[in-house]
C-alpha positions in Angstrom: 26.8 17.3 37.7 26.0 13.6 37.3 28.2 11.1 35.6 27.3 7.7 34.1 30.8 6.2 33.9 33.2 8.3 36.0 32.8 7.0 39.6 32.2 9.4 42.5 34.7 7.4 44.6 37.7 8.3 42.6 41.1 9.3 44.0 43.5 7.9 41.4 45.0 10.9 39.5 44.2 11.3 35.8 41.8 12.9 33.3 38.6 10.9 32.9 36.2 12.0 30.2 33.1 10.0 29.4 31.4 10.4 26.1 27.6 10.4 25.9 26.0 10.0 22.5 22.4 9.8 23.8 21.6 13.3 22.5 23.4 13.1 19.2 21.2 10.7 17.2 19.2 12.4 14.5 16.9 9.4 14.0 15.8 8.0 10.6 15.6 4.4 9.5 15.1 2.5 6.3 11.4 1.5 6.1 10.5 -2.1 5.5 7.8 -3.1 3.0 5.9 -6.4 3.2 4.4 -8.0 0.0 1.6 -10.5 0.8 0.7 -13.0 -1.8 0.8 -16.6 -3.1 3.8 -18.6 -4.0 4.2 -21.5 -6.3 5.6 -24.9 -5.2 8.8 -24.2 -7.0 9.5 -21.4 -4.5 12.0 -22.2 -1.7 10.6 -19.8 1.0 8.6 -21.4 3.8 4.9 -20.7 3.9 3.7 -18.2 6.5 7.1 -16.7 7.4 8.2 -13.3 6.3 11.4 -13.5 4.3 13.7 -10.7 3.1 14.6 -10.6 -0.6 17.7 -9.0 -2.2 16.0 -8.4 -5.5 13.6 -9.6 -8.2 15.6 -12.8 -9.0 15.7 -13.6 -5.3 11.9 -13.2 -5.2 11.6 -15.7 -8.1 13.8 -18.1 -6.3 11.9 -17.8 -3.0 8.3 -17.5 -4.4 8.7 -19.4 -7.6 9.1 -17.9 -11.2 5.7 -16.7 -12.4 4.2 -16.6 -9.0 2.0 -13.8 -7.7 4.7 -12.7 -5.2 7.5 -12.8 -7.8 5.4 -10.5 -10.0 4.6 -8.2 -7.1 8.2 -7.9 -6.3 9.1 -7.0 -9.8 6.5 -4.3 -10.0 7.4 -2.9 -6.6 11.2 -2.8 -7.2 10.7 -1.2 -10.7 9.4 1.9 -8.9 11.1 2.0 -5.5 14.7 1.0 -5.4 15.3 2.1 -1.8 13.1 0.4 0.8 13.8 -3.1 2.1 11.3 -5.7 0.7 10.0 -8.7 2.5 7.6 -11.4 1.3 4.9 -13.2 3.2 4.3 -16.3 1.1 1.1 -18.3 1.1 0.6 -21.6 -0.6 -2.4 -22.1 -2.8 -5.4 -23.5 -0.8 -5.4 -27.2 -1.5 -9.2 -27.1 -1.7 -9.1 -24.1 -4.1 -10.1 -24.0 -7.7 -8.2 -22.2 -10.4 -10.0 -19.6 -12.5 -10.5 -20.5 -16.2 -11.3 -18.6 -19.4 -11.7 -19.5 -23.0 -10.8 -18.1 -26.5 -13.1 -19.7 -29.1 -12.2 -19.4 -32.8 -15.6 -18.7 -34.3 -14.4 -18.0 -37.8 -10.9 -18.5 -39.2 -8.9 -15.8 -40.9 -9.5 -15.0 -44.6 -6.0 -13.4 -44.9 -2.6 -13.9 -43.4 -1.8 -11.7 -40.5 -0.7 -11.4 -36.8 -3.0 -11.7 -33.8 -2.2 -9.3 -31.0 -3.3 -11.2 -27.9 -2.8 -9.8 -24.4 -3.1 -11.8 -21.2 -2.7 -9.8 -18.0 -1.2 -7.1 -20.1 1.5 -9.5 -21.5 1.8 -9.3 -25.2 1.5 -12.6 -27.1 1.9 -12.5 -30.9 0.3 -15.3 -32.9 1.1 -15.8 -36.5 -2.2 -16.4 -38.5 -2.4 -18.2 -41.8 -5.5 -18.1 -43.9 -5.3 -21.8 -44.5 -5.6 -22.7 -40.8 -8.7 -24.3 -39.6 -10.3 -23.2 -36.3 -8.7 -26.2 -34.5 -5.3 -25.4 -35.9 -5.5 -21.7 -35.0 -6.6 -22.6 -31.5 -3.5 -24.9 -31.2 -1.3 -22.1 -32.5 -2.7 -19.7 -29.9 -2.2 -22.2 -27.0 1.4 -22.8 -28.2 2.1 -19.0 -28.3 0.8 -18.5 -24.8 3.0 -21.3 -23.5 6.0 -20.0 -25.5 5.5 -16.5 -24.0 7.0 -17.9 -20.8 6.2 -18.5 -17.2 5.5 -14.8 -16.4 2.1 -15.2 -18.2 -0.1 -16.1 -15.3 -2.1 -18.8 -17.1 -1.6 -22.2 -18.6 -3.1 -22.8 -22.1 -4.5 -25.9 -23.8 -6.4 -26.3 -27.0 -9.2 -28.7 -28.0 -11.0 -28.3 -31.2 -11.4 -24.6 -31.9 -11.3 -23.7 -28.2 -8.3 -22.5 -26.1 -8.8 -23.0 -22.4 -6.7 -20.7 -20.1 -6.2 -21.8 -16.5 -4.7 -19.6 -13.8 -1.4 -20.7 -12.4 -2.7 -20.0 -8.9 -5.9 -21.4 -7.3 -8.3 -18.9 -5.8 -10.1 -15.8 -6.6 -7.0 -14.0 -7.8 -7.3 -15.6 -11.2 -10.6 -14.0 -11.8 -8.8 -10.6 -12.2 -6.6 -11.9 -15.1 -7.6 -9.9 -18.2 -7.8 -11.4 -21.7 -7.7 -8.7 -24.4 -7.3 -8.4 -28.2 -5.5 -5.5 -29.9 -4.9 -3.6 -26.6 -3.0 -0.9 -28.5 -5.2 -0.8 -31.6 -3.4 -3.4 -33.6 -5.2 -4.7 -36.7 -7.0 -8.0 -36.5 -6.4 -10.5 -39.4 -9.2 -10.2 -41.9 -12.1 -12.5 -41.3 -10.8 -13.8 -37.9 -13.5 -13.9 -35.2 -12.6 -14.8 -31.6 -15.1 -15.1 -28.8 -13.6 -14.5 -25.3 -15.0 -15.8 -22.1 -13.4 -13.9 -19.2 -11.5 -15.6 -16.5 -13.9 -16.7 -13.8 -14.8 -19.3 -11.2 -11.6 -19.2 -9.2 -12.4 -20.0 -5.6 -10.7 -21.0 -2.3 -8.2 -18.4 -1.2 -5.5 -19.2 1.3 -6.6 -18.8 4.9 -4.9 -15.7 6.5 -3.7 -17.5 9.6 -2.5 -15.9 12.9 -1.0 -12.7 11.5 0.3 -11.5 14.8 2.4 -14.6 15.2 3.4 -14.8 11.5 4.6 -11.2 11.2 6.1 -11.1 14.6 7.7 -7.9 16.1 9.2 -6.5 12.9 7.8 -3.1 11.9 6.6 -3.1 8.4 5.7 0.5 7.5 3.9 -0.3 4.2 2.3 -3.4 2.7 0.9 -4.6 -0.6 -1.8 -7.2 -0.2 -2.1 -9.3 -3.3 -4.8 -11.6 -1.8 -7.9 -9.4 -1.3 -10.8 -11.7 -0.5 -13.1 -10.7 2.4 -11.5 -13.0 5.0 -8.0 -11.9 4.2 -8.9 -8.2 4.3 -10.7 -8.6 7.6 -7.7 -10.3 9.1 -5.3 -7.6 8.0 -7.7 -4.9 9.2 -7.7 -6.5 12.7 -3.9 -6.8 12.7 -3.5 -3.2 11.5 -5.6 -1.9 14.4 -3.6 -4.1 16.9 -0.3 -2.8 15.7 -1.5 0.8 15.6 -2.6 0.8 19.2 -0.7 0.6 22.5 1.4 -1.3 23.4 2.7 -2.1 19.9 2.6 1.4 18.4 4.1 0.2 15.1 1.2 0.4 12.6 1.3 0.1 8.8 -0.5 1.5 5.8 -1.6 -1.3 3.4 -2.5 -1.1 -0.3 -4.6 -3.5 -2.4 -6.4 -3.2 -5.7 -9.8 -4.3 -6.9 -10.6 -5.2 -10.5 -14.3 -5.1 -11.4 -17.1 -2.8 -12.6 -18.7 0.0 -10.6 -21.3 -2.2 -9.1 -18.8 -4.8 -7.9 -16.5 -2.1 -6.6 -19.4 -0.5 -4.7 -20.2 -3.8 -3.1 -16.5 -4.5 -2.2 -15.9 -1.1 -0.7 -19.2 -0.7 1.3 -18.6 -4.0 3.1 -15.4 -2.7 4.7 -14.5 0.0 7.2 -10.7 -0.1 7.4 -8.7 3.0 8.4 -5.3 1.7 7.6 -6.0 -0.1 4.3 -6.4 1.6 0.8 -8.1 -0.2 -2.1 -7.5 1.2 -5.5 -10.3 0.6 -8.0 -9.0 -0.6 -11.3 -12.2 -0.7 -13.3 -11.8 -3.3 -16.1 -8.2 -2.3 -17.0 -5.9 -5.1 -18.0 -3.7 -5.0 -14.9 -3.8 -7.9 -12.4 -5.0 -6.9 -9.0 -1.9 -8.1 -7.3 0.5 -6.3 -9.6 -1.5 -3.2 -9.2 -1.4 -3.5 -5.4 2.4 -3.7 -5.5 2.5 -0.8 -8.0 0.4 1.6 -5.9 2.2 0.6 -2.7 5.6 1.4 -4.3 4.3 4.7 -5.8 2.9 5.9 -2.5 5.3 4.5 0.1 8.3 6.7 -0.6 6.5 10.0 -1.1 4.4 9.3 1.9 7.4 8.5 4.0 9.1 11.7 2.9 6.0 13.8 3.7 2.9 12.1 5.1 0.6 15.1 4.5 1.5 15.9 0.9 -1.0 15.1 -1.8 -0.2 12.1 -4.0 -2.3 13.2 -6.9 -0.5 12.9 -10.2 2.0 10.3 -8.9 2.8 7.9 -11.8 1.9 4.3 -11.6 4.5 2.9 -14.0 3.6 -0.3 -15.9 -0.1 0.1 -15.5 -2.4 0.6 -18.5 -6.0 1.9 -18.4 -8.8 3.1 -20.6 -9.6 6.8 -20.9 -13.3 5.8 -20.1 -12.1 5.1 -16.6 -12.1 8.8 -15.9 -15.8 9.1 -15.1 -16.5 11.9 -12.6 -19.9 10.6 -11.4 -18.7 7.0 -10.8 -15.4 8.2 -9.3 -16.9 10.7 -6.9 -19.4 8.1 -5.8 -16.7 5.5 -5.1 -14.8 8.0 -3.0 -17.8 7.8 -0.6 -17.6 4.0 -0.6 -14.0 3.4 0.6 -12.5 3.0 -2.9 -9.5 5.0 -4.1 -9.1 6.2 -7.7 -6.4 6.5 -10.3 -6.4 8.7 -13.4 -5.8 7.5 -16.9 -4.0 9.6 -19.4 -4.8 9.8 -23.1 -2.0 7.3 -23.8 -3.3 4.8 -21.3 -0.7 5.6 -18.6 -2.0 5.7 -15.1 -1.6 8.1 -12.2 -2.8 8.3 -8.6 -6.0 10.5 -8.4 -6.8 10.1 -4.7 -5.9 7.5 -2.1 -8.3 7.2 0.7 -8.7 4.6 3.4 -11.6 2.2 3.5 -12.8 3.8 6.8 -16.3 5.2 6.3 -18.5 5.0 9.5 -18.4 5.0 13.2 -19.4 2.0 15.2 -23.0 3.1 15.2 -23.1 3.3 11.4 -23.0 7.1 11.1 -20.8 8.6 8.4 -17.3 9.6 9.6 -14.4 11.1 7.5 -11.9 11.3 10.3 -9.6 8.8 8.5 -10.7 9.7 5.0 -7.3 10.2 3.4 -4.7 7.5 3.9 -2.4 10.3 4.9 -4.3 10.9 8.2 -3.4 7.7 10.0 0.1 8.0 8.6 0.9 11.5 9.9 -0.6 10.7 13.3 1.6 7.6 13.5 4.6 9.7 12.5 3.8 12.4 15.1 3.5 9.8 17.8 6.8 8.2 16.8 8.6 11.6 16.9 7.1 12.2 20.4 8.2 8.8 21.6 11.7 9.0 20.3 12.2 12.6 21.7 10.9 11.5 25.1 13.1 8.5 25.2 16.1 10.5 24.2 15.5 13.3 26.7 14.0 11.6 29.7 15.2 8.0 29.9 17.2 7.3 33.0 16.1 10.5 34.9 14.2 11.3 38.1 10.5 12.2 38.3 9.4 15.3 40.2 6.3 17.4 39.9 8.0 20.7 39.7 11.5 22.2 39.8 12.0 23.3 43.4 15.4 24.7 43.1 17.4 21.6 42.0 20.9 22.4 41.0 21.6 22.5 37.2 22.8 19.2 35.8 20.6 16.9 37.9 18.7 14.4 35.7 15.3 15.4 36.9 12.1 15.4 34.8 9.2 17.6 35.7 5.8 18.6 34.3 7.3 21.7 32.9 10.2 19.9 31.2 7.8 17.4 29.6 5.6 20.3 28.4 8.6 22.2 27.1 9.8 19.2 25.1 6.4 18.7 23.5 6.0 22.3 22.6 9.4 22.6 21.2 8.9 19.4 19.1 5.6 20.7 17.8 6.8 24.2 16.9 10.4 23.6 15.8 10.2 20.1 14.2 6.7 19.0 13.3 5.6 22.5 12.1 8.7 24.5 11.1 10.9 21.7 9.8 8.4 19.1 8.5 5.3 21.1 7.8 3.0 18.4 9.2 1.0 20.6 11.6 -0.3 24.1 12.2 -1.8 26.4 14.8 1.0 26.3 17.4 -0.8 28.8 19.6 -3.9 26.5 19.8 -1.7 23.5 20.5 0.1 25.4 23.3 -3.1 26.6 24.9 -4.7 23.1 25.0 -1.6 21.0 26.0 -2.0 19.4 29.4 0.8 17.6 31.3 0.4 16.1 34.7 2.4 13.8 37.0 0.2 10.8 37.7 -1.3 11.1 41.2 -1.2 7.4 41.8 2.1 6.6 40.1 4.7 9.4 40.5 7.0 7.6 38.1 4.6 8.4 35.3 3.6 11.6 33.5 0.4 11.9 31.5 -0.2 14.4 28.7 -3.1 15.3 26.5 -2.4 17.2 23.3 -4.5 18.3 20.3 -2.3 18.6 17.3 -3.9 20.3 14.2 -2.5 18.3 11.3 -2.2 19.6 7.7 -4.1 17.8 5.0 -3.2 16.9 1.4 -4.5 19.5 -1.1 -7.0 18.2 -3.6 -9.8 20.7 -4.4 -10.0 24.4 -5.4 -13.5 25.7 -5.6 -14.3 29.2 -6.8 -17.2 31.4 -7.8 -16.7 33.9 -10.5 -19.3 36.7 -11.1 -18.7 38.6 -14.3 -19.8 42.1 -15.4 -20.0 43.8 -18.8 -20.1 47.3 -17.5 -17.3 48.8 -15.3 -18.9 49.4 -11.8 -18.4 52.6 -9.9 -15.9 52.2 -7.1 
């Protein structure tokens, strides 16, 4: 028997008992989530450095009240109270342009009433008097927007009968800010006619920078990306691949959201091929893309961490509002072949996950490939690898390498091909399959598992395995043939 602390050269009388906790750990950690977005100058956090937050108020302090990141943190924490949240703040691009939209009073009201205006899903009530001119009503609308507070992601100014809304942030993010009237069917004041020009022309997103250096060695399991322009998404895709592969082996699943019509979503999805990033199509719902990204990340992260192969269909997306017309089978099915994920909208406008897929669509030669279709696939393979790594470190660290057991006495810390194989088989059958339910077909796994001591480096063992992973359930297809007469049988 070998000891780590009790010396062999010991003659002094006594009872010496060392305690070894190397086999006692049951694993488990608290996942860390990274929210990526823009801050306002009032935020105290340094740009380009991940910073932990203690809560929503802390996010407002570090990213600035009314900022993209503060709003993302509020949406995330509203759903997931458990995981640690970090922010990666970006400043607005100095060369950027803020999106603008307008509300034009084309005809004043003929009766007193209340205007139900919604900006980015925020309710803004405007008292309307039939004696107001178009210019006076425009001023009242602008004042109401300002009075609604800093959480409304636009600034408002009136000139004549026109209200100009300007996004608080520069860049393309402002183009996804919705302007709606009577979102919940409220009555419009009689005679009042308003013409809305949607938010547009926001340009110049922050440059993504050196993500490997910015994020560092910390393992963020899940991310919500609020800045979703092409350059930013490409940079995070490259970083996701780097972190997923050897030697880092600490990948992440990232979530973003895209607001636009079917044609725009098709163009957005087909231009990408990202196996670790999920983009939820919002259609023209009133949610901002950055808040939706935080919402879907929060809704998916905890269930996925609990069981990476379980279907997420029907998972609620609290705080989001959609239109029943979103549930279009033809458009939805088409987008699921274009790297875009879907939600489902209930009759009351509440939203739920329909199917979350990765943006991976083709092999390098352009041929279609569904190997990483569901976002669950990369997640479960990462989790299997982590379990294998931790089990191997726990079992074999600090041992001796030998090809076979040639009669070594029990208790010697010797690792052989057979002991490595036994560990992998036991882990697959007793943990990954029986306990977690992540995999299947143990007999196949056992018959195809190969373990070898490296012929050129005897301190190294190589293995090749072929796990058969379970998949989330989404579709039941049947064929029913009916009869009117009872057949003979």
